[in-house]
Each structure stands twice: as C-alpha cells, then as structure tokens.
C-alpha positions as a Markdown table, in Angstrom:
| # | Residue | x | y | z |
|---|---|---|---|---|
| 1 | Met | 133.1 | 79.4 | 121.8 |
| 2 | Ser | 132.8 | 81.7 | 118.8 |
| 3 | Gly | 134.2 | 80.9 | 115.4 |
| 4 | Val | 133.5 | 78.7 | 112.4 |
| 5 | Arg | 133.3 | 75.1 | 113.4 |
| 6 | Lys | 135.9 | 73.0 | 111.7 |
| 7 | Gln | 134.3 | 70.4 | 109.4 |
| 8 | Asn | 135.1 | 66.8 | 110.0 |
| 9 | Ile | 133.5 | 63.4 | 109.5 |
| 10 | Phe | 131.3 | 63.7 | 112.6 |
| 11 | Asn | 129.9 | 67.1 | 111.5 |
| 12 | Thr | 129.3 | 65.8 | 108.0 |
| 13 | Thr | 127.5 | 62.7 | 109.3 |
| 14 | Gly | 125.4 | 64.7 | 111.7 |
| 15 | Ala | 124.4 | 67.1 | 109.0 |
| 16 | Ala | 123.5 | 64.2 | 106.7 |
| 17 | Ile | 121.2 | 62.8 | 109.4 |
| 18 | Lys | 119.6 | 66.2 | 110.0 |
| 19 | Phe | 119.2 | 66.8 | 106.3 |
| 20 | Ile | 117.5 | 63.4 | 105.7 |
| 21 | Thr | 115.3 | 63.9 | 108.8 |
| 22 | Phe | 114.2 | 67.3 | 107.5 |
| 23 | Trp | 113.1 | 65.8 | 104.2 |
| 24 | Ile | 111.3 | 62.9 | 105.9 |
| 25 | Leu | 109.4 | 65.4 | 108.0 |
| 26 | Val | 108.6 | 67.5 | 104.9 |
| 27 | Met | 107.2 | 64.5 | 103.2 |
| 28 | Ile | 105.0 | 63.6 | 106.2 |
| 29 | Gln | 103.6 | 67.1 | 106.2 |
| 30 | Leu | 102.9 | 67.4 | 102.4 |
| 31 | Pro | 99.4 | 65.9 | 102.7 |
| 32 | Ile | 98.5 | 68.5 | 105.4 |
| 33 | Ile | 99.9 | 71.3 | 103.2 |
| 34 | Phe | 97.9 | 70.0 | 100.3 |
| 35 | Ile | 94.6 | 70.1 | 102.0 |
| 36 | Leu | 95.2 | 73.5 | 103.6 |
| 37 | Pro | 93.5 | 76.4 | 101.7 |
| 38 | Arg | 95.7 | 79.3 | 100.8 |
| 39 | Ser | 94.6 | 81.5 | 103.6 |
| 40 | Ala | 95.6 | 83.0 | 107.0 |
| 41 | Ala | 95.5 | 79.4 | 108.3 |
| 42 | Ser | 98.2 | 78.2 | 105.9 |
| 43 | Val | 100.3 | 81.3 | 106.6 |
| 44 | Lys | 100.1 | 80.5 | 110.3 |
| 45 | Tyr | 101.0 | 76.8 | 109.6 |
| 46 | Met | 104.2 | 78.1 | 107.8 |
| 47 | Ser | 105.6 | 79.2 | 111.2 |
| 48 | Phe | 105.3 | 75.6 | 112.5 |
| 49 | Phe | 106.7 | 74.1 | 109.3 |
| 50 | Met | 109.7 | 76.5 | 109.3 |
| 51 | Arg | 110.5 | 75.8 | 113.0 |
| 52 | Ile | 111.5 | 72.3 | 112.0 |
| 53 | Leu | 114.1 | 73.6 | 109.6 |
| 54 | Leu | 115.5 | 76.1 | 112.1 |
| 55 | Trp | 115.7 | 73.4 | 114.8 |
| 56 | Leu | 117.6 | 71.0 | 112.6 |
| 57 | Ala | 119.8 | 73.7 | 111.2 |
| 58 | Gly | 120.7 | 75.1 | 114.6 |
| 59 | Ile | 119.3 | 78.6 | 113.9 |
| 60 | Lys | 118.6 | 80.8 | 116.9 |
| 61 | Ile | 116.5 | 84.0 | 116.7 |
| 62 | Arg | 116.7 | 87.2 | 118.8 |
| 63 | Val | 114.2 | 90.0 | 118.2 |
| 64 | His | 114.4 | 93.6 | 119.3 |
| 65 | Gly | 111.4 | 95.8 | 118.9 |
| 66 | Lys | 107.8 | 95.0 | 117.8 |
| 67 | Ile | 105.9 | 94.8 | 114.6 |
| 68 | Ser | 103.4 | 97.6 | 114.1 |
| 69 | Ser | 99.7 | 96.8 | 114.7 |
| 70 | Lys | 98.7 | 98.9 | 111.7 |
| 71 | Arg | 97.4 | 97.3 | 108.6 |
| 72 | Pro | 98.1 | 97.0 | 105.7 |
| 73 | Leu | 101.7 | 96.5 | 106.8 |
| 74 | Leu | 104.7 | 96.1 | 104.5 |
| 75 | Val | 107.9 | 95.1 | 106.4 |
| 76 | Ile | 111.1 | 95.7 | 104.5 |
| 77 | Ser | 114.5 | 94.3 | 105.3 |
| 78 | Asn | 118.0 | 93.6 | 104.1 |
| 79 | His | 118.6 | 90.1 | 102.7 |
| 80 | Ile | 121.5 | 87.8 | 103.3 |
| 81 | Ser | 120.5 | 84.2 | 102.7 |
| 82 | Ile | 117.6 | 81.8 | 102.2 |
| 83 | Phe | 117.2 | 81.4 | 105.9 |
| 84 | Glu | 115.1 | 84.6 | 106.1 |
| 85 | Ile | 112.3 | 82.6 | 104.5 |
| 86 | Ala | 112.2 | 80.5 | 107.7 |
| 87 | Thr | 113.2 | 83.0 | 110.4 |
| 88 | Phe | 110.8 | 85.8 | 109.6 |
| 89 | Pro | 107.5 | 83.7 | 109.7 |
| 90 | Val | 108.7 | 82.0 | 113.0 |
| 91 | Ala | 109.7 | 85.2 | 114.7 |
| 92 | Leu | 107.1 | 87.6 | 113.3 |
| 93 | Gly | 104.4 | 85.7 | 111.5 |
| 94 | Gly | 103.2 | 86.8 | 108.0 |
| 95 | Ser | 104.3 | 85.9 | 104.5 |
| 96 | Phe | 106.5 | 87.2 | 101.7 |
| 97 | Ile | 106.7 | 88.9 | 98.3 |
| 98 | Ala | 109.2 | 87.0 | 96.3 |
| 99 | Lys | 110.7 | 87.0 | 92.8 |
| 100 | Lys | 108.9 | 85.0 | 90.1 |
| 101 | Glu | 111.8 | 82.7 | 89.5 |
| 102 | Met | 111.2 | 81.0 | 92.9 |
| 103 | Glu | 107.7 | 80.0 | 91.9 |
| 104 | His | 109.3 | 77.4 | 89.5 |
| 105 | Trp | 111.7 | 75.8 | 92.1 |
| 106 | Pro | 110.8 | 72.1 | 92.5 |
| 107 | Leu | 108.5 | 71.6 | 95.5 |
| 108 | Val | 109.6 | 75.0 | 97.1 |
| 109 | Gly | 107.5 | 77.0 | 94.7 |
| 110 | Trp | 104.3 | 74.9 | 95.3 |
| 111 | Val | 104.8 | 75.0 | 99.1 |
| 112 | Ser | 105.5 | 78.7 | 99.1 |
| 113 | Arg | 102.3 | 79.4 | 97.1 |
| 114 | Lys | 100.3 | 77.5 | 99.7 |
| 115 | Phe | 102.0 | 79.5 | 102.4 |
| 116 | Gly | 100.7 | 82.8 | 100.9 |
| 117 | Val | 103.9 | 83.9 | 99.2 |
| 118 | Val | 103.2 | 86.4 | 96.4 |
| 119 | Phe | 105.4 | 86.0 | 93.4 |
| 120 | Ile | 106.0 | 89.0 | 91.2 |
| 121 | Asp | 107.6 | 89.4 | 87.8 |
| 122 | Arg | 110.2 | 92.2 | 88.1 |
| 123 | Arg | 110.5 | 92.7 | 84.4 |
| 124 | Pro | 109.6 | 96.3 | 83.5 |
| 125 | Ser | 106.9 | 95.1 | 81.0 |
| 126 | His | 105.1 | 93.3 | 83.9 |
| 127 | Ala | 105.6 | 95.9 | 86.6 |
| 128 | Leu | 102.1 | 97.3 | 86.7 |
| 129 | Asp | 100.5 | 93.9 | 87.0 |
| 130 | Ala | 103.0 | 92.8 | 89.7 |
| 131 | Leu | 102.5 | 95.9 | 91.8 |
| 132 | Ala | 98.7 | 95.7 | 91.5 |
| 133 | Gln | 99.0 | 92.1 | 92.8 |
| 134 | Val | 101.1 | 93.2 | 95.8 |
| 135 | Arg | 98.7 | 96.1 | 96.5 |
| 136 | Asp | 95.6 | 93.8 | 96.4 |
| 137 | Thr | 97.3 | 91.2 | 98.7 |
| 138 | Leu | 98.3 | 93.8 | 101.3 |
| 139 | Asn | 94.7 | 95.1 | 101.4 |
| 140 | Ser | 93.2 | 91.7 | 101.8 |
| 141 | Val | 95.3 | 90.1 | 104.6 |
| 142 | Ser | 95.6 | 90.8 | 108.3 |
| 143 | Tyr | 99.2 | 89.7 | 108.7 |
| 144 | Pro | 102.4 | 91.6 | 107.8 |
| 145 | Val | 103.9 | 91.0 | 104.4 |
| 146 | Phe | 107.7 | 91.0 | 104.0 |
| 147 | Leu | 109.7 | 92.4 | 101.1 |
| 148 | Phe | 113.4 | 92.5 | 100.4 |
| 149 | Pro | 113.9 | 95.7 | 98.3 |
| 150 | Glu | 117.5 | 94.8 | 97.4 |
| 151 | Gly | 116.0 | 92.3 | 95.0 |
| 152 | Thr | 118.7 | 89.7 | 95.9 |
| 153 | Thr | 120.8 | 88.4 | 98.7 |
| 154 | Thr | 124.3 | 89.8 | 99.5 |
| 155 | Asn | 127.5 | 88.7 | 101.1 |
| 156 | Gly | 126.5 | 90.5 | 104.3 |
| 157 | Ala | 129.2 | 93.2 | 104.0 |
| 158 | Tyr | 126.7 | 96.0 | 103.0 |
| 159 | Val | 123.1 | 96.7 | 102.0 |
| 160 | Lys | 122.4 | 97.1 | 98.3 |
| 161 | Pro | 120.4 | 100.1 | 97.1 |
| 162 | Phe | 116.6 | 99.4 | 97.2 |
| 163 | Lys | 114.7 | 99.0 | 93.9 |
| 164 | Ser | 112.4 | 102.0 | 93.7 |
| 165 | Thr | 109.9 | 100.3 | 91.4 |
| 166 | Leu | 108.8 | 98.1 | 94.3 |
| 167 | Phe | 107.4 | 101.1 | 96.1 |
| 168 | Asn | 105.1 | 102.4 | 93.3 |
| 169 | Phe | 102.0 | 101.2 | 95.2 |
| 170 | Val | 103.2 | 102.9 | 98.4 |
| 171 | Glu | 102.9 | 106.4 | 97.0 |
| 172 | Asn | 99.8 | 108.2 | 98.3 |
| 173 | Ser | 98.5 | 105.0 | 99.9 |
| 174 | Asp | 97.5 | 103.9 | 103.4 |
| 175 | Val | 100.2 | 101.2 | 103.5 |
| 176 | Thr | 102.4 | 101.4 | 106.6 |
| 177 | Val | 106.0 | 100.5 | 105.8 |
| 178 | Gln | 108.1 | 99.3 | 108.6 |
| 179 | Pro | 111.9 | 98.8 | 108.3 |
| 180 | Leu | 113.6 | 95.8 | 109.9 |
| 181 | Val | 117.4 | 95.3 | 110.1 |
| 182 | Met | 118.8 | 91.7 | 110.1 |
| 183 | Asn | 122.2 | 90.7 | 111.3 |
| 184 | Tyr | 123.9 | 87.3 | 111.5 |
| 185 | Arg | 125.9 | 86.3 | 114.6 |
| 186 | Phe | 127.5 | 83.2 | 115.9 |
| 187 | Arg | 125.2 | 81.2 | 118.2 |
| 188 | Asp | 126.7 | 82.8 | 121.3 |
| 189 | Gly | 126.0 | 86.3 | 119.9 |
| 190 | Ala | 129.6 | 87.1 | 118.8 |
| 191 | Pro | 130.1 | 88.9 | 115.5 |
| 192 | Ile | 130.9 | 87.1 | 112.3 |
| 193 | Ser | 133.6 | 88.6 | 110.1 |
| 194 | Asp | 132.9 | 89.7 | 106.6 |
| 195 | Ala | 135.2 | 87.0 | 105.3 |
| 196 | Asp | 133.5 | 84.2 | 107.3 |
| 197 | Met | 130.0 | 85.6 | 106.4 |
| 198 | Ala | 130.8 | 85.5 | 102.7 |
| 199 | Glu | 132.5 | 82.1 | 102.8 |
| 200 | His | 130.0 | 80.2 | 105.0 |
| 201 | Phe | 126.8 | 82.0 | 106.1 |
| 202 | Ala | 125.6 | 84.2 | 103.2 |
| 203 | Tyr | 124.0 | 82.8 | 100.1 |
| 204 | Phe | 124.7 | 84.9 | 97.1 |
| 205 | Asn | 126.0 | 85.2 | 93.5 |
| 206 | Asn | 129.6 | 86.4 | 93.4 |
| 207 | Ser | 129.1 | 88.3 | 90.2 |
| 208 | Asp | 126.3 | 90.4 | 91.9 |
| 209 | Gln | 128.4 | 91.9 | 94.7 |
| 210 | Asp | 129.5 | 95.5 | 94.6 |
| 211 | Thr | 131.9 | 95.3 | 97.5 |
| 212 | Gly | 133.3 | 93.1 | 100.2 |
| 213 | Pro | 134.7 | 89.5 | 100.1 |
| 214 | Lys | 133.4 | 86.7 | 97.8 |
| 215 | Cys | 133.0 | 83.0 | 98.5 |
| 216 | Ser | 135.4 | 80.4 | 97.1 |
| 217 | Arg | 132.6 | 78.0 | 96.3 |
| 218 | Glu | 129.0 | 79.0 | 95.5 |
| 219 | Arg | 126.4 | 76.5 | 96.7 |
| 220 | Ser | 122.9 | 75.6 | 95.7 |
| 221 | Ala | 120.1 | 76.5 | 98.0 |
| 222 | Phe | 119.9 | 73.0 | 99.5 |
| 223 | Gly | 123.7 | 72.8 | 99.5 |
| 224 | Gln | 123.7 | 76.0 | 101.7 |
| 225 | Val | 121.2 | 74.4 | 104.1 |
| 226 | Phe | 123.4 | 71.3 | 104.4 |
| 227 | His | 126.5 | 73.5 | 104.9 |
| 228 | Ile | 124.9 | 75.4 | 107.8 |
| 229 | Met | 123.9 | 72.1 | 109.4 |
| 230 | Met | 127.5 | 71.0 | 109.3 |
| 231 | Leu | 128.6 | 74.3 | 110.9 |
| 232 | Gly | 126.0 | 73.9 | 113.7 |
| 233 | Gly | 123.9 | 76.9 | 112.8 |
| 234 | Phe | 124.1 | 80.6 | 113.8 |
| 235 | Met | 122.0 | 83.4 | 115.3 |
| 236 | Val | 119.7 | 85.7 | 113.4 |
| 237 | Glu | 119.2 | 89.0 | 115.1 |
| 238 | Leu | 116.2 | 91.1 | 114.0 |
| 239 | Thr | 115.9 | 94.7 | 115.0 |
| 240 | Val | 112.5 | 96.1 | 114.2 |
| 241 | Leu | 112.5 | 99.9 | 113.7 |
| 242 | Pro | 109.5 | 102.3 | 113.9 |
| 243 | Pro | 107.7 | 103.1 | 110.6 |
| 244 | Pro | 109.1 | 106.4 | 109.2 |
| 245 | Pro | 106.9 | 109.2 | 107.8 |
| 246 | Leu | 106.7 | 108.7 | 104.0 |
| 247 | Ala | 103.7 | 110.8 | 103.1 |
| 248 | Gly | 104.3 | 113.1 | 100.1 |
| 249 | Met | 107.3 | 111.1 | 98.9 |
| 250 | Asp | 107.5 | 109.6 | 95.5 |
| 251 | Arg | 108.8 | 106.0 | 95.0 |
| 252 | Lys | 112.4 | 107.0 | 94.6 |
| 253 | Gln | 112.4 | 109.1 | 97.7 |
| 254 | Ile | 110.7 | 106.3 | 99.6 |
| 255 | Ala | 113.3 | 103.8 | 98.4 |
| 256 | Glu | 116.2 | 106.1 | 99.3 |
| 257 | Thr | 114.8 | 107.0 | 102.7 |
| 258 | Leu | 114.2 | 103.3 | 103.7 |
| 259 | His | 117.6 | 102.2 | 102.3 |
| 260 | Lys | 119.4 | 104.8 | 104.4 |
| 261 | Ile | 117.5 | 103.8 | 107.6 |
| 262 | Val | 118.2 | 100.1 | 107.1 |
| 263 | Ser | 121.8 | 100.5 | 105.8 |
| 264 | Asp | 122.9 | 102.9 | 108.5 |
| 265 | Lys | 121.4 | 100.7 | 111.3 |
| 266 | Tyr | 122.9 | 97.5 | 109.7 |
| 267 | Met | 126.4 | 99.0 | 109.6 |
| 268 | Glu | 126.0 | 100.4 | 113.1 |
| 269 | Leu | 125.1 | 97.1 | 114.6 |
| 270 | Lys | 127.7 | 95.2 | 112.5 |
| 271 | Asp | 130.5 | 97.6 | 113.5 |
| 272 | Lys | 129.3 | 97.8 | 117.1 |
| 273 | His | 129.6 | 94.0 | 117.6 |
| 274 | Ala | 132.8 | 93.8 | 115.7 |
| 275 | Asn | 134.6 | 96.3 | 118.0 |
C-alpha cells in the first residue's frame, strides 16, 4: 500500500533496533576498513558496507540503462538526500566527489576517505587545486566517479542549476560525462508527492530551496536515517542516460546542457508517475 507510514511506538522501537544494529555492524567492520588501502579494493568494499545500511533502512533500488564502459568516466546526477552515498556504490560501483565539509564529519569523513571519496574545496580561491585533484583522480581509476553538480541536496521538487566551475576540467579533455536521473518512489513504485518528499524523504536546508514545499522540521544526517527506518524505507529509481556530445563546449555550456538533460528527464519521470 502506498503512502507515508504512520509513526507509532512499534515503528519507533523497530527503527531504534535497526539503528543500533547498524552501528554495531559498523564498529565490527572498522578494523577491516582500517587495514584496507585506499584503492579499488576499498572502493569495491564500500558496496558491501553500504548494502547493510540499505537493508536496515528498507531502501530498494531499480536501475534503468547501463553505465558506459568508457574511462575516465564522470557520472553526474541530481541530488535529493544522503542516501545517494549508499545507493550509487551498491547499484553502479564507483566512488564520489564530495564537498570539503564532509571530510570533517565524525567517522563519516574518515570512512569516506578510505572508500576513495575525493573531497574538494569549492571556494573560488581553491578552485584550481580542487579541479586538478578531480582530474588526476579520474585519470588514475578504473571505476566511475559520481558528482552532484547542484552542489547540495534539494526538496525533490526540481533540479537546481549546475555549478559550471565543476566542469572546468572537462573542457577539451577525454573525460566521458554520463548523466543519470534519480527519482524517489514508495517501495511499491508509486509516486511520492512533493509535500511528502520534502517532509519525510528529502534531506535539505529550507533556506537553500528556490521553489516547492519545505519541511516542518529539519533533521541531522543521522536523524534522517532514523526517520527513514521508522517509515520503512523507499525506492530509489536510477535512470542512466547516454553520454551527450560535449566536444567544443566551454564549462558553462557543458553545465547548461547537462542540467537541461537531467532536469527535463527528472520532471518527465516525476510527472509521469504522478499522473
């Protein structure tokens, strides 16, 4: 049955058990993560690690299309919540480019570094160093690297414009850029309304939203995980699109082209399932 599950003492107790179980399993795995070198092996291990969170949180994944076999490969997508960090490695393999602030999150930052996440400083004064780091990473790995060009999560009602500075290193390069569109559904595949998305499933800052509903209570990252466990989870639908021709474009044209592809498809799928 579709709809947001009503919260009660049973859901809360069940979520508490799952949340505690997750942290116990994390602690058990920390010694393994510690001895793993930061390499393709640790990136592959991330998929196993994240499956535990998805299983306990009740997250289902449905994938349409295939990731390109070309390398270096940058996969770009819209961004709704923290669960992308788990669903992408499980469904598609690979690692991420993330904002520098995450590197300092307790435990999360250290684990992410071991899992091959590249943290970049998005301040203009550090742009050249950050982009060089991304370029070097893409050229040295055999797996896809994921990037969220919006630079933040949203309420799921729309796709924010992409930050063009993130595509400086794509200009006149051999990097293949593949767009991916992500939609959230209830576990049975039914659509989630914009109001329910903002209130329960998205993870965002109310002050950063340009349009659509806001949430009545903003949660911490771990608070959001606990909330989803109480709701019983949801489905993440990933639609992988073919890489568009970007040769000859500058970074602004690349950002605009990719944004249009992702935004148009996102709204098409969102509206299609809502009707």
